[in-house]
C-alpha positions in Angstrom: 19.4 3.4 24.0 16.6 1.1 25.2 14.8 -1.1 22.8 12.2 -3.8 23.0 13.9 -7.1 23.8 14.0 -9.6 21.0 11.4 -12.2 20.7 12.3 -15.9 20.9 13.4 -17.5 17.7 10.6 -18.7 15.5 10.7 -22.5 15.1 12.6 -23.7 12.0 10.8 -25.2 9.1 12.0 -28.7 10.1 10.8 -28.4 13.7 7.3 -29.5 14.8 5.1 -26.4 14.5 2.3 -25.7 17.0 -1.2 -25.2 15.6 -2.5 -22.3 17.7 -6.0 -22.6 19.0 -7.7 -19.2 19.2 -9.9 -18.2 22.1 -11.7 -15.0 22.9 -9.5 -13.3 25.5 -11.1 -10.6 27.7 -9.5 -7.9 25.5 -11.0 -9.3 22.3 -14.4 -9.7 24.1 -14.3 -6.0 25.2 -13.2 -4.9 21.8 -16.2 -6.7 20.2 -18.6 -5.2 22.7 -17.2 -1.6 22.7 -15.6 -0.9 19.3 -17.7 0.0 16.3 -19.0 -2.4 13.8 -16.7 -0.8 11.3 -13.6 -2.6 12.8 -12.1 -4.8 10.2 -8.8 -6.6 10.9 -9.8 -8.2 14.2 -12.6 -10.1 12.4 -10.0 -12.0 10.4 -7.0 -11.7 12.7 -8.4 -12.2 16.2 -5.3 -11.3 18.2 -4.6 -9.1 21.2 -0.9 -8.1 20.8 1.4 -7.1 23.6 4.9 -7.1 22.3 6.8 -6.8 19.0 10.3 -6.7 17.6 11.4 -6.8 14.0 9.2 -9.0 11.9 7.7 -10.8 14.9 4.8 -10.0 17.2 3.6 -11.7 20.4 0.1 -11.8 21.7 -1.2 -11.6 25.3 -1.2 -15.4 25.6 2.5 -15.6 24.6 2.1 -16.9 21.1 4.5 -15.7 18.5 3.8 -14.7 14.9 5.6 -13.6 11.8 3.9 -10.3 10.8 3.5 -10.1 7.0 0.9 -7.4 7.3 3.2 -4.9 9.0 0.6 -2.2 9.6 -0.6 -2.6 6.0 2.9 -1.7 4.8 3.5 1.0 7.4 6.3 -0.8 9.3 9.0 -0.7 6.6 11.7 -1.5 9.2 9.5 -3.8 11.2 8.4 -3.3 14.8 10.5 -1.1 17.2 13.6 -0.9 14.9 16.5 0.6 16.9 17.0 3.6 14.6 13.3 4.6 14.9 13.2 4.1 18.7 16.4 6.1 19.1 15.1 9.0 16.9 11.9 9.2 19.0 13.8 9.0 22.3 16.1 11.8 21.2 13.2 14.1 20.5 11.9 13.4 24.0 15.2 13.7 25.7 16.1 17.1 24.1 12.7 18.6 25.0 12.1 19.5 21.4 8.6 20.7 20.6 6.3 17.8 19.8 3.7 19.7 17.8 4.2 22.8 15.8 1.3 23.0 13.2 3.2 24.1 10.1 5.8 26.2 11.8 9.3 25.0 10.8 11.9 23.4 13.1 15.3 21.9 12.6 13.6 18.5 12.7 11.1 19.4 10.1 13.7 21.0 7.8 15.9 17.8 8.1 13.0 15.6 7.2 12.2 17.7 4.1 15.8 17.6 3.0 15.9 13.9 3.5 12.7 13.4 1.6 13.8 15.6 -1.3 17.1 13.7 -1.3 15.4 10.5 -2.3 13.1 12.0 -5.0 14.2 11.4 -8.6 16.2 14.4 -9.7 13.7 15.6 -12.3 11.0 15.7 -9.6 13.3 17.2 -7.0 14.1 20.2 -9.2 10.4 21.2 -9.3 9.2 19.8 -6.0 7.0 21.4 -3.4 5.7 19.6 -0.4 2.5 20.0 1.6 2.1 18.4 5.0 -1.4 17.1 5.6 -3.4 15.5 8.3 -1.6 12.3 9.4 -3.3 9.8 7.0 -2.9 8.8 3.4 -6.6 9.6 2.7 -6.0 13.2 3.7 -3.0 13.4 1.3 -5.4 12.2 -1.4 -7.9 14.9 -0.4 -5.2 17.5 -0.6 -4.1 16.3 -4.0 -7.7 16.6 -5.3 -8.0 20.1 -4.0 -4.6 21.0 -5.5 -5.2 19.9 -9.0 -8.7 21.4 -9.1 -7.5 24.7 -7.8 -4.6 24.8 -10.3 -6.5 23.7 -13.4 -10.0 25.2 -12.8 -11.4 21.8 -13.7 -13.3 19.4 -11.4 -13.6 16.0 -13.0 -11.1 13.3 -12.1 -10.3 10.0 -13.8 -9.7 7.0 -11.5 -9.4 3.3 -12.1 -11.4 0.2 -11.4 -9.9 -1.7 -8.4 -8.5 1.5 -7.0 -8.2 2.2 -3.3 -7.2 5.8 -2.2 -8.7 6.0 1.3 -12.0 6.2 3.2 -12.9 9.9 3.4 -15.7 11.2 1.2 -13.5 12.5 -1.6 -11.1 9.5 -1.6 -14.1 7.1 -1.5 -15.3 8.7 -4.7 -12.1 7.3 -6.3 -12.5 3.8 -5.0 -13.2 0.9 -7.3 -14.9 -1.2 -4.6 -18.7 -0.5 -4.4 -19.3 -1.9 -0.9 -18.1 1.1 1.2 -19.7 3.6 -1.1 -23.2 2.3 -1.6 -24.6 3.3 1.8 -23.5 6.9 1.3 -25.2 7.9 -1.9 -23.7 10.9 -3.7 -20.0 11.6 -3.0 -18.0 14.0 -5.1 -20.5 16.5 -6.5 -18.6 17.0 -9.8 -18.0 13.4 -10.5 -15.3 10.7 -11.1 -15.0 8.8 -14.3 -13.7 5.2 -13.9 -11.4 3.6 -16.4 -10.3 0.0 -16.7 -7.0 -0.9 -15.0 -4.5 -3.1 -16.8 -5.3 -6.3 -14.8 -3.5 -8.8 -17.0 -4.9 -11.9 -15.3 -8.5 -10.6 -15.8 -8.0 -8.3 -18.7 -11.1 -5.9 -18.9 -10.9 -6.1 -22.7 -10.6 -9.8 -22.8 -7.2 -9.6 -24.6 -4.3 -9.7 -22.1 -0.7 -9.0 -22.7 0.5 -6.3 -25.0 -2.8 -6.3 -26.9 -4.7 -5.5 -23.7 -2.3 -2.7 -22.8 -2.6 -1.2 -26.3 -6.4 -1.3 -26.1 -6.4 0.2 -22.7 -4.3 3.2 -23.7 -6.3 3.7 -26.9 -9.5 3.8 -24.8 -8.0 6.5 -22.5 -6.6 8.6 -25.3 -9.9 8.4 -27.2 -11.8 9.4 -24.1 -9.7 12.6 -23.6 -9.6 13.6 -27.3 -13.1 12.7 -28.4 -15.3 15.9 -28.3 -18.4 13.7 -27.9 -17.0 11.4 -25.2 -19.4 12.8 -22.7 -16.6 13.3 -20.2 -15.3 16.8 -19.6 -11.5 17.2 -19.7 -10.5 16.2 -16.1 -8.3 18.0 -13.7 -6.3 14.8 -13.1 -5.9 11.1 -13.6 -5.1 9.3 -10.3 -3.6 5.8 -10.2 -1.7 3.3 -8.1 1.4 1.9 -9.8 0.6 -1.3 -7.9 -3.0 -1.6 -6.7 -2.7 -2.8 -3.2 -6.1 -3.4 -1.7 -7.4 -4.1 -5.2 -5.4 -7.3 -5.2 -1.7 -6.4 -5.6 -2.0 -5.7 -9.3 1.2 -4.2 -10.9 0.5 -1.9 -13.8 2.3 -2.8 -17.0 5.4 -0.5 -17.4 4.5 0.4 -21.0 1.0 1.3 -19.9 2.4 3.7 -17.2 4.6 5.4 -19.8 1.6 5.6 -22.1 -0.7 7.2 -19.4 2.0 9.8 -18.7 2.4 10.6 -22.4 -1.4 10.9 -22.9 -2.1 13.0 -19.8 0.9 15.3 -20.6 -0.3 15.9 -24.1 -3.8 16.6 -22.9 -2.7 19.0 -20.1 -4.1 16.7 -17.4 -2.2 16.3 -14.1 -1.1 12.8 -13.2 -1.5 11.9 -9.5 0.4 8.8 -8.4 -0.8 7.3 -5.1 2.4 5.9 -3.4 0.8 5.6 0.1 1.4 1.8 0.2 3.9 1.3 -2.5 6.3 4.1 -1.6 9.7 4.0 0.2 11.4 0.9 -1.2 8.4 -1.4 -1.0 8.4 -2.4 -4.7 12.2 -2.6 -5.2 12.6 1.1 -6.0 12.3 4.0 -3.6 9.0 4.9 -5.4 7.0 2.6 -7.5 6.7 5.0 -10.4 10.5 4.9 -10.9 10.1 1.5 -12.5 8.6 3.2 -15.5 10.9 6.2 -15.5 8.0 8.7 -15.5 7.6 12.1 -13.9 4.2 12.4 -12.1 2.8 15.8 -11.3 1.6 14.8 -7.8 2.7 12.0 -5.4 0.8 11.2 -2.3 2.8 9.6 0.6 2.0 8.2 4.0 2.4 4.8 5.9 6.2 4.1 5.9 7.1 7.8 5.6 6.6 8.3 9.4 8.6 5.3 10.6 5.4 3.8 12.2 4.0 7.2 13.4 1.2 9.0 11.6 2.5 11.3 8.9 1.3 12.2 5.3 2.6 14.6 2.7 1.9 15.5 -0.9 4.8 16.2 -3.2 4.0 18.0 -6.4 5.5 20.0 -9.2 5.6 23.7 -8.7 3.4 24.5 -11.7 0.5 23.4 -9.6 1.4 25.6 -6.6 -1.4 28.2 -7.1 -3.6 27.5 -4.1 -4.2 30.2 -1.5 -2.7 30.2 2.1 -4.7 27.9 4.3 -6.2 26.1 1.3 -5.4 22.8 3.0 -4.6 22.4 6.7 -4.6 19.9 9.5 -3.9 20.2 13.2 -1.6 17.2 13.4 0.6 18.1 10.4 3.4 19.2 12.8 4.2 15.9 14.5 7.9 16.2 15.2 8.4 12.6 16.4 7.0 11.3 13.1 9.3 13.5 11.1 12.3 12.5 13.2 11.3 8.8 12.7 10.8 9.4 9.0 14.3 10.9 8.6 15.7 7.9 10.5 13.8 5.4 8.2 14.9 7.3 5.0 18.6 7.3 6.1 18.5 3.6 7.0 16.9 2.7 3.7 19.5 4.5 1.7 22.4 3.2 3.8 21.3 -0.4 3.8 20.0 -0.3 0.2 16.7 -1.7 1.2 15.1 -1.1 -2.2 17.5 -3.6 -3.7 17.0 -5.9 -0.8 13.2 -5.8 -1.2 13.6 -6.7 -4.8 15.8 -9.7 -4.0 13.6 -10.9 -1.2 10.5 -10.5 -3.3 12.1 -12.6 -6.1 13.0 -15.2 -3.5 9.4 -15.4 -2.1 7.9 -15.5 -5.6 10.2 -18.4 -6.5 8.9 -20.4 -3.5 5.3 -19.6 -4.4 5.8 -20.5 -8.1 7.2 -23.9 -7.0 4.1 -24.5 -4.8 1.9 -23.4 -7.7 3.1 -26.3 -9.8 1.4 -28.8 -7.5 -1.5 -26.6 -6.5 -3.3 -24.9 -9.4 -5.5 -23.2 -6.8 -2.7 -20.6 -6.7 -4.0 -19.0 -9.9 -1.8 -16.0 -10.3 1.3 -14.9 -8.4 2.2 -11.2 -8.9 3.6 -8.0 -7.5 6.8 -6.0 -7.3 9.5 -6.2 -4.6 7.9 -7.1 -1.2 4.4 -6.3 -2.3 3.1 -9.7 -3.5 -0.3 -11.2 -4.1 -1.5 -14.7 -4.7 -4.9 -15.0 -6.3 -6.7 -18.2 -5.3 -9.1 -19.8 -7.8 -11.0 -23.0 -8.3 -8.5 -25.9 -8.7 -10.5 -27.7 -11.4 -10.3 -24.9 -13.9 -13.7 -23.4 -13.1 -14.6 -20.3 -15.0 -16.9 -17.4 -14.2 -19.5 -15.7 -16.4 -16.7 -13.8 -18.2 -14.8 -16.9 -18.9 -12.1 -16.0 -16.4 -10.8 -18.2 -13.6 -13.3 -18.5 -10.8 -12.2 -16.5 -7.7 -12.1 -18.6 -4.6 -12.8 -16.5 -1.6 -13.7 -19.4 0.6 -10.3 -21.0 0.0 -8.5 -17.7 0.7 -10.3 -17.3 4.0 -9.3 -20.8 5.0 -5.7 -20.4 3.9 -5.5 -17.1 5.9 -6.9 -18.9 9.0 -4.5 -21.9 8.6 -1.6 -19.5 8.2 -2.6 -17.8 11.5 -2.7 -21.2 13.2 0.9 -21.7 12.1 2.0 -18.3 13.4 1.9 -16.3 10.1 -0.2 -13.1 9.8 -1.4 -12.4 6.2 -4.2 -10.3 4.9 -6.7 -10.7 2.0 -7.7 -8.3 -0.7 -8.7 -8.1 -4.3 -11.9 -9.0 -6.2 -14.1 -11.1 -4.0 -11.3 -11.1 -1.3 -9.6 -14.0 -3.0 -6.0 -12.6 -3.0 -3.6 -13.4 -0.2 -1.3 -10.5 0.3 2.3 -10.4 1.5 3.6 -7.1 2.9 6.4 -8.1 5.3 8.8 -5.5 6.8 11.6 -4.7 4.3 14.3 -5.9 6.7 13.1 -9.5 6.4 16.0 -11.9 5.7 16.3 -14.7 3.2 16.0 -17.3 5.9 12.8 -15.6 7.2 11.4 -15.5 3.7 12.0 -19.3 3.4 10.1 -19.7 6.7 7.2 -17.6 5.6 7.0 -19.7 2.4 7.1 -22.9 4.4 4.3 -21.9 6.7 2.2 -20.7 3.8 2.8 -24.0 1.9 1.6 -25.9 5.0 -1.5 -23.7 5.2 -2.3 -24.3 1.5 -1.8 -28.1 1.8 -4.1 -28.1 4.9 -6.8 -26.0 3.1 -7.2 -27.6 -0.4 
């Protein structure tokens, strides 16, 4: 088995650390000239990458970085993990079909059995799976079609701060207004937005248990009030941890309450696990923290072991759509399914969900220690290895709602200072003021310490 050779060791925290100076390489110049204005990551992370192994990447100029973006959470086992490389190579060596639409194969059957094997038992007993086009947004589109077909209703409840993808239907569910405003009308039958339990910026101005109680009361009243103005929806869709929205973990009691309310109202509950699924939050699926049983789960990113793959898992009471009701040419990617099986097997064998929880606690402890000296680290939150740090004004500045003033300028500066020190991080959240940590789940304790050290240096250089 051939694998990508290991990158050189990252300098230890005690060694002098180079501050990388970034220049426009010919590759970056051509990218700027020839790629669309919609490109996003290169604007904040101006790198041209040539090699990668584990948690490390190397650019065309030989500079090395710790990758705490990891394909927006796609690379659960990091770059070029041996079990993934071997699975892909085996498909090629055995001359197996690479593309089969939705025809079955031994590889596809193995993947389905492996996927069902890690579902909670209550869901596994009722589960059906639909292979979609190879993106999370297509899984969301499929989920919308599924619940509307099954219930005969069209309205959907989504949440402020939500991110479910960039296609027309998924955009209708997005909390951020920026990408939607140029498009005008999206879903013809409407989406109703609800407040998300964002404890640091409670939409009810209460916080804690009182904020959760008010949130659930508002939802229940909306569904039961005959004059709420909102038709009974086909579904409620939510993220257990809002990723792009700022790494906001939903309160466990709130999740239980939403499930109780939707079940009583006969409304399907869709849980978007595109970014939080597959051990990222310390459980195989983030909804398991609350012990709830969703009706629909959307999955992508880590499920394909770095290759494009997306599925919808749903309870069989919803399986009423007609043949061909949802399709996609590239739903038969055999290499992605083989890689996905390899990832699932490795996660279970190595207990990566538990490891992610331990490493997440270790990183949060470092960040909380830094917060004591730097109040600009306003809120540190997340689950497992899905962590966000919301940056605010260091002098206790407040916004018009009396909440801590988001500090996007500082977040941008910290991100840039991290990059100079060989650490790739991304921003998100309200006003882009949340620094997000999404490292590969294989990261070690020593590497967590190194990430924390580099981040601390970047904060110190920025404030």
